[in-house]
N, C-alpha and C positions, 0 to 999 in steps of 0.2 A: 094473893090466889085464892080465888075459891074453888069451892069443889067443880062449877060448872067448868075452871079452868084444867082439870087432870087432862093427862094426856091419855088418849085411849086409842089402843091399833085401831086399825081397820084396814078392808082390802088395798086402799091408796094410802096408808100409813104403817108400816110395817112395826112391830113391836122390838124393844131393843134388843141386839143379839148379845152371845155371851162376849165378854170380854178378850181380846187374844191380843198380848204385847208385840212390841215390835211396829207400830204406827210412827206418823212422823211427830208427834206431842211427844211417844216415848224418847225418840232419838234426840227432840230438843230437849227433853228433861224441864219442860219450865216451871219453874219454882213461884209459887204464891204466897203473899202473905200482906196481911190485912193491918192497919196502925190506924189508932185515934187518933183523935184531934191536937193530942199533945206529943204523938211520935211514940206511941209504946206501942208494941205487937202485941196483939191482941187475936191474931189468926196465922197459924205455920204449917206451910203445906210439908208433906216426908220430900217432897221435893228440894223445897228451900234448906231440909236438912241436909241433904245430900250436897247440894250445892254450897253453902257456909259451913259445915260441920256443926250445928248448933242443934241442937235436939230443941223438939218443942218447950218441954218444961224448962231447959236453960235459955229459951228465946223469949218464951213470953211473959209480958208484965215488964220487960226490960225497952229502954229508949233506942230502936233503931241506929240512930245516927249514932249515937255511942256505941254500939254494938259491933255494925258492920263498917263505918267509914272511920278512917283516920286520920288526925289529928290535923294534916294538912288541907282536908277537904270538906271537914267539917262546917265550914260557917259556909259552904257553898253550897253543900247539901240541906245546910237549913234552910236559906233563903231561897231554895227551890222548893221545898216543900210547903213554907207559909204560901208560896205563889197557888199551889196545887190547890191546897187547901182554904186558898180565898176567892176562890171561884176560877182562877184560870183554867182549872179542871182537868189538865193534861200535860205529861209530860213524857217526854221520847229521845233517848239517847246512851252514849256508852259511858259507864262509870266503873273508876277501879274500886273493888270491894272488898272490904277484908274478911278473912276468912279466919275460924277459930284457931289455926293454926298460926297464924300471924302472918300468911301470904296473902298478896291481894291479887286478883282476878279480872281482868276485863269483861263486863255485864254488858249484853243487851237490856235495857230497862223499858219498861214502859208503865206510867204512874199517872192514876185516876182519881178523881172525886167520888166519892160514894155515899149517897145518902139515905138513913136507914125511915122508916113510916112517923118516927117523932120528930124528925129534925135533924137527929143526930146525924154528924159528918165523920167520916174517914177517908182512906187513902188505900186503894189498891194499889200493889206493886208485883209486876211479873219481872222475872227475870232471868233469864239464858245464857248458855257460857257464849261468848262474842265469836269463839273461834270457831266452834261447833255450830253454830248460826252463820256464820260466813260461809264454812264449808256446804251447809245446805244448800245456801242462798246460788254459790257458785256451780253446784252442781245441778240445780235447777237450771241455773241460767245457760250452762253450756246445755244441760240436754235441749231445751228451748230454741236457743241458736243450733244444735246439731239437728235439730227437727226441719225447722225454719231455712237453713242457708244449706242444708244436704241436698246434692245433684241428683238423687232417687226420691221417687215417691214412698213418702212414707204417712200409715195412718195407725190410727187407734180404734179398735172396736171396743166395745164392752161385753160381758158375758152374755148377752143376748144379740152378738154379734150385732150391732148398729154402732156407726160410726159416733166418737166421739171428736175426733180430730183429723186432720189430713193439713199436710203442708202444704209450700204454692206450688210444686213439684208437679204434686198428686192432682191437684185441681188443675195444672194445665193437661196433665196427661188425660183425665177424664173428660175434660171439658167442660167441667161445672164449677163451681164456687164450692169453697168450703161450708160459706151457712148451708149450702143445700144438700148437704153430706150430711148433715148433723141429724141423728135418731133413725137414718134411713140402713138398711142392710143393702148387701152387694146388687141382688138381685133387683131394688128399687131405684140404683144408680146406673146400671150399666146394661144395656141388653145382651148379656152374654148367653150364648146356647147353653154351657154348661153350668148354669149360675146354681143349681142345686148342688154339683160336684162340688162345685169349689167352697159352697157354707159347708156340705157336708166332711170335707178337708178341715177346715177351720174348727168345728166340732173336736175333730177328732184332738186337735192340737189341743184345744181347750182343755179336753179330757185328759189326754196323757201328758202333757207337757214336753212331748217330744217333736222339735221341730221340722217342719217342710220346707227344704229349701229348694229356690228355683225352681221351681212349678213353671211350665209353658203355658199359657192362656192366649188364645189369639180369638179378637173378637173387636166388635163396634165399640164406641163410645157415644156418650150422648152426645158429642159434637160431629155430625154427619160431615163436616168438612174433615173431620181427621183420617176419616177410612178405616180401614182395618188394620188394627194395629199388633204387633207380638210382644209380650212380656215375659219376661221371669221373675216369677212372685214367690216371697216366702214368709210363712209366717211362723211365729212363736208368741207364747204367753208370757204374756206380763206377772210380774207376783209382788206384792211388796216386802220390806222386809222382814216381815214374819211368814211370808211364804203364801200367804193369801193369794188366790186366784183374783187380777183386777180385770183383766180382758185378753184384745189380745193384740199384738202387733204387726204389722206387716210392710213388706220392704218392696218395692216395686220399680223395676229396672227395663225401661225401652229397649228391646231391640230388634223396632222393627226394620231398619235398617241391615240390620244383620240378618235378619229371617230371609228377608227379601234377596239380598243377595246369595244368601244359599238355596234358597227355592230357583233364582235364576241361575247359579250354576248346577244346579241338578238339571235343569231345564235344557242347558246347553249339554251337556253332556247326554241325556237323553236323546239330544236330534243328534248329537255325533254318533251316538250309536245304531239310532236309526239309519242314519247314513249311509252307517258301514254298512249294513245288511239290505236296505232297500235301494242302493244305487249300484247300479253294474250288473244288476240280473241276467241282465243278455248281454249280446256284443250287438246289440242292435242301437246304432246312433242314436235314431229319433228316444226310442223306449229308454235310453239312459237319459237325454236331456228332459222327456218328461218325471222322471222317476227325482233326477233333481230338482226341478222346480216346486213339485210336489209336497218333499220332504221339508222344503223352507215354508210353508204355506199352511195353516196362518200363522205355526209358532212363531216366526220370525219375519215375514213380511204377507202383506194384504194380496199381493200381486207380485208374480213372479215371473219374469221370462229369461231363457236361455238363448242364446244369439252366439253361431259360429260365423268366423270370419270365411267367407267363400273362398278366399286365396286358400285357405289350410284345406276346405274339402279339394280343391279342384288338383291337389297334390302342391300348389306354389307354396314360397316362404311368406310368413305373414310381413303385412308393411311395417316398415322402419321410420319413426320420425312422424310429424305432423304431417295427417293425411287424411283424406276422407276415406271411411271404413265401411265397406259392404258386407254386409251380415245375411247370410241366409239363420231367419228365424227358424228353429227346432221344437219349443216349448214355451207355453204359457200357461201358468196356474194361477187361476184368483181365487179369494175366497169365496166372492159373488161375482155375479153378472154387472159391472158398473163399467162406468164410460171409460177407466184406468183400462179395465180388460181391452174395451173397443180401441184405444190408442197404442195399442202394442201390434206389435207387428204381427200378423196372421200364421202360423206355423207353417213352413214350405216354400215361402216368399223370401224373394230378396229386398233387402233395402239398405239402400245407401245415407250413411248420414257425415255430414262436415265434419271436418277438422274443429271446428268450433262446440262440437257436441261432447258431451261430458261422456258418452259411451264411448265417442270416437277417442278421446283421451285418455280413457281406462285403458283401451288394448293396444295406444301408441306408446304409451309410459309403461304398460305391465303395473299400472299403481291402482290400488282403489280411491274411487270418488265418491265423496261422503257430505252431501248437505244434509246437516240434519234438521233445520228448519227449509224449508221450500216457500222461496216470496215469488209472487206472480212474474218477477223478473228473469227469475232461474226457471221458465216453462219452455221458453223457446228453446232452452240448452240442453233439457230435457228431451224432450218431443222429437219426433220424424219431423215434422211441420207444423205450420201455424193450424192447422185442424185438430191434431193429435193434443198441441198444445192445450187448445179450448176445453177437450174433452179432458186432460189431467186436471185442470181447471175447474171444472165441473165435479169431477168424482173426489175434489177435495185433498189433493195428494198435499202435503205438510213435511213428507221427509221421504229423503231419496238416498241410494247409494247403488254404485256399480263395481262388481269386482272382477277382475281377471281370471279365466281362466287357465291356468300354466301347466302346463305337463312336458317334462323332459326338456325345458327351457324354452319352451315355445308357445306364445302367445294364442292359443286356438281360438277365444272369444271372450264374451262376459256374461256376467250370470247378474241379471237387472231386477233390483229389487227398490221395492215404493209401499209408502203405509198411507192408508188412506181413512180407515176407519180406527185402526188401533192407534191412540191419541199418543202414545208416548214416541217421541222421535228416536231414530236411530242413534245410540251412543259408538263411543270407543269398543266397547266390548262386543257390540255388536257386529261391527266391522271385522274384528279379528275372529271372531266365529264363522261370519260367510266367508272370510279368506279360507276356513280351516277349510269348511265344506266345500269351496269352491277347489282347493287344491285335490280332495279327496277326489271330488265327482270330475276333475279336468283329466286325470289317470286314466278314469273310465271310459269316459270320452274318448282318449285318444286311443285308448284300446278298439273300442268299436272302430275308427277311423279308418285303423292298421286292417282292423280285421274285414272291414267292407272293401278298403282297397287290395286284398290278399284273393279274397275270396273273388273279386271281380276278374283280378288276374289269372287266379286257376279257372274261372268260367269262360273266360275268354278263348284259355290255351286250350281247355277242352272242348269245347263246340267248336272249334278253328280244326282239332285235330281227328272228331267224330265228321261222319256225313252227314250233309243237311238234312238230305230227304232221300234214303237209299234206293234205286231204282229198282223196279218191278222187274227181276228177271224171268227166264221163258219158264211157265209152267206154273211159275208162285207169284202169291199176293202178298205184302210186304206192308207190316205197320211195326212203327219204332218210335222208344221216348227215351230221352234222359233226363234226368231229375237229380239234381244237387243236393247235396245235404244241407242241413240248416246251418251249420258252421263251416266258417271257413276250412278250417284246418281239415276237414273231411271231404272235400271237393279233389276230385283231380283222376280216381283211379280205375272208373268203371269202364268199359268200351262195346261197341260193336260194330259189325262189317256186313256189305252183304256184296260181295265180291265176283261180277261175271267171269267163265272161264268160258275158252273154247268147246266148242260142242255143244253149246246152250247148257253146259254145266255151271253151275253158281255156289260159290262157297258161303257158309253163314258162320260168323265168329262172333262170339260172345267171351269178354274176357273183364277181370279185375284185380291190379295190382294192389298188391299189399302195401299199405301205408296211405299215407295221405299230403294231402296240399301239393306246390308245384312241382316237386320232384317226382311225386306218384303219377302227374299226368305226361310230364316228359319221357318218362321210363312205359308208360300205356302209348304214349306217339312214336315211341322205338319200334315197342314188339307188334303195334299195328301196322306200323312201315313194312315190318321185315314179314310178319304175316300176309301183305299183297303180294308180295314181292314172292314167297312161296307157291301162293295160290297159282301164280302163273306158269309154275311147273309143274302143274297137273300133278303133283304127288300124294299119296295116299294119306289121309288125316293123321295117323297116327306117325307116318314121317315126318309130316308138317310141326308137330307137336316136338319131335325130337329135336329138331334145329331150332326151335321157338327157345327149348330148353338150354342149347347151349348158347343162343341169344342173351338168353334170362340173364344165365349164368356169368357172362361178360359185362353185364349193367351193374351200378353199385349196391350192391347186398338188394338186389329186386327181386320179390320172388310174386308169381301171378298165378291165378288159375285160369282155363282158359277152356271153352268148348270149341270144337273144330267138324262141319259139318260140310258135305258135298254131296248137292242133291241133282240128278241125273233126271231131266223131264223123260229122256226116252225109253228108260226100262223102269222108271218110278222110285229107283232105288236111293236111297240116302244112307250115306254112309259117316258113322259119327266117331270120334274120337275123344275122350276126356282127360285132361290135366287138374284132376282135384278141385273139379268144379261142381257145383248142384245138377245136378240131371235135368236135363230139359222133359216136359212135359207133352207127351202125345194126345191128342184129340181126335176120336175117330167117330164121325155120324152115329147117332144112335149108340154107342158106350159111353160109359164111367172114363174121365181120361185117367192116366197112368204117365207116374213116372217111366221115363224112357229107361230100361235097364242096361247100364254101362259100365263097366270097370273104373274103379272111382280115378286113378290112377297118379300121380302125386304134382304138386305144382312144379308150373315152369321155375327155372331157377334151379333145385335141388341137384339136379347133374346125375346122369346115369341111370336112372329109373326106366323101363320098359314103357310105351304104351301101345295101346290094343285099339283098331277101329273094328267096330260092329255096324254091319249093314242091316237096315230096316226098309221094306216098302212100304210105301207110302200111295193111297188112292185118292182120287179126285177127292174135295172135301177134306181131306186129313190135315191136321195143324199140330205144327211144333211150337212151343211157347220158349224161348230162352232168356235168362234173366239171370241177373246177380243177386248176390246175399241180402244186398240193400232191402232189395223188396219183400223180402221173409223174416228176417232173422230179427229178433229183441231181445231185450237183455233179462225177462223175465220169462218166456216162453221157451221150451225145447225147440229145436228147430225143426223134429219130427212133426209135433201138432202145427208149424206154421203149413208146412209144406201141405196138410191135410188140407189145413185153411186153404190155402190157394187151389187146390184140386178141388175140393167144393166149390169156389168160385167159378170155376170153369165148367163145371157141370149142368150144363142148361144152352139150350138155346142162345146162341150171341149174334145179335144184329151186325156186325162187321168187326174187321181188325180193329179201327182206331177206336169205335167205343170200346173193344175190350180192351185196349191199353188203358183206357182214361179209368174201368170200373177198377182194374187192377188197383191202380195210383190211388185211387181214391179209397179203396176198401182197406188196403195194406199197409198205408202211409201216412195215414189221416192224424194218426199219435204216435209216429216213428218215422223220424227223420235226421235220425242220426250217421247215414251214412249214404253216399249216394246210388244209381240207379240207372242199371239200361236194362231194356226192356224190348226183344225184339220177337216177332211173330211172325211166321209161313204158315199160307194156307196155298195147299196145292188146287191150282186152279181147275173147275170142272172141266171135261173134253167137252169139244165143240159140238154140238149137234148136228 
């Protein structure tokens, strides 16, 4: 080798680094010896001394065969030596070598022939302990098999964080061959949003040696068909036996299915939580049905319809057995306007489905109907008629289910769910979720149904007990209104009446039974009847209230407030008594309206409390406005303030009594419908000219 061949370090040819023991060659402790053509030892390494026990001074110049081979193997060794030296050139194998202490050890040999520049021939012998070599080979083989056959993804990166090895599992995970990984970094291989963060974590592990375990990584791979994947990735530093950093190892476990299941479970829990809050916010049947339909779209279905059996709404029992089902459509919620929406029954309409239709089977059996994958042959069993089936086909309906609405053991209707845009079919978990939502909503729908039924009953009773249109008595113009509360439980306690008496006199009555519902309406009817009877006796108003007080005391815990007035058109005098009621408003032309100054009195039913009559003269054009507390009371304003609002509304010209009634209800009841209202306005007729 000339000077031109001397190794010189450069940018791509790093210079020799300091020697640090502990590498693979140190572990194997490979012994080297050189023999001349006759078989004498001419070179002897320290490892040879360690392996055979002979020092260099003891071994050099001696015949290797005599020094290292026992008599039983001498001839065989000499024959092999002759073959190598004659030109065979190479021999490898395992041989029992003789040590200085007289023991033998199985060694792994490699023998090759060497030539010098003068044609001299030598033999180079390399040897290592077979047991150590086999241990290393076994460890290496196990490592390679572990990597290749591991069920998790494994990779090794160098200190520059470039891939130097990936196993087959990781190839499949990344959708890229091992060859395509080599020499590349993570951001070159995977289109991850946080590739920089991942590489930063890797450098931290390289620097500190502290592993990072089960780092959650979510992202796509090189193969678009694999979609977004979820992985748990661990990083740990690789070191050689001497503790030198060799690179980084990563293990990757695909947890996509687990992640999707957890995400789906969270979505379902969130949907159930939303349903608990959003369904049943009112006792309006249609609103409750809309809330159910809107909760499930689009998280569970692309189109949802809520249909209730018409027999249930009419108060009859639901059908039993296989028969046609007649539904009243209450709500339809689409993800967007499609043919699937046009195929649904419009809210408010009645639709009949034959017994062979799936939704009819659902309500007849009380069990969900589930078609994960809808075929063209299934469409006629889902749709109401042929036209609707054609619309569903055009909309791309591919998955369907109907879940019964069951409350208190009664089938009320069905929740009808369809998927057209969502490519996933309804699964069993979706059926369970829909069943839970339907069960919760069914109770709310049933409550709304009973509310409407009770409300209708109470309103019917109330209206039947009230005068349909009070007659205009002598000398008076009359206008009246009754407005029920917004909830069924508040219907039934308020009343008004105009009762003609002999001698052209008239009794004007407004009252309010404390309590609500049908019982309050019934008590109101009894008090109204008693008041009409007593009115015929032409008693003083205070006396009438005393009798009504005894009547109320005989009712079941009934208390009521009442204003009773008698107007005499001949004298123009109006005599009024009050039993705990809000005072009427007196309106005189050209004056500010004012509350009539009356003793408050105690409510009817308290018993033993005296009542007092107050006489007031009314001139032509004067008005008395009688009302119940539902007109003015609110939860957040004092009653005095509300009475001032009432007086302010009445302060000014009024076109007619009917318009005044409508104005008061509109202004005072727009955001306050928690109680029912009775309103009666009486105006003294002008004297004829």
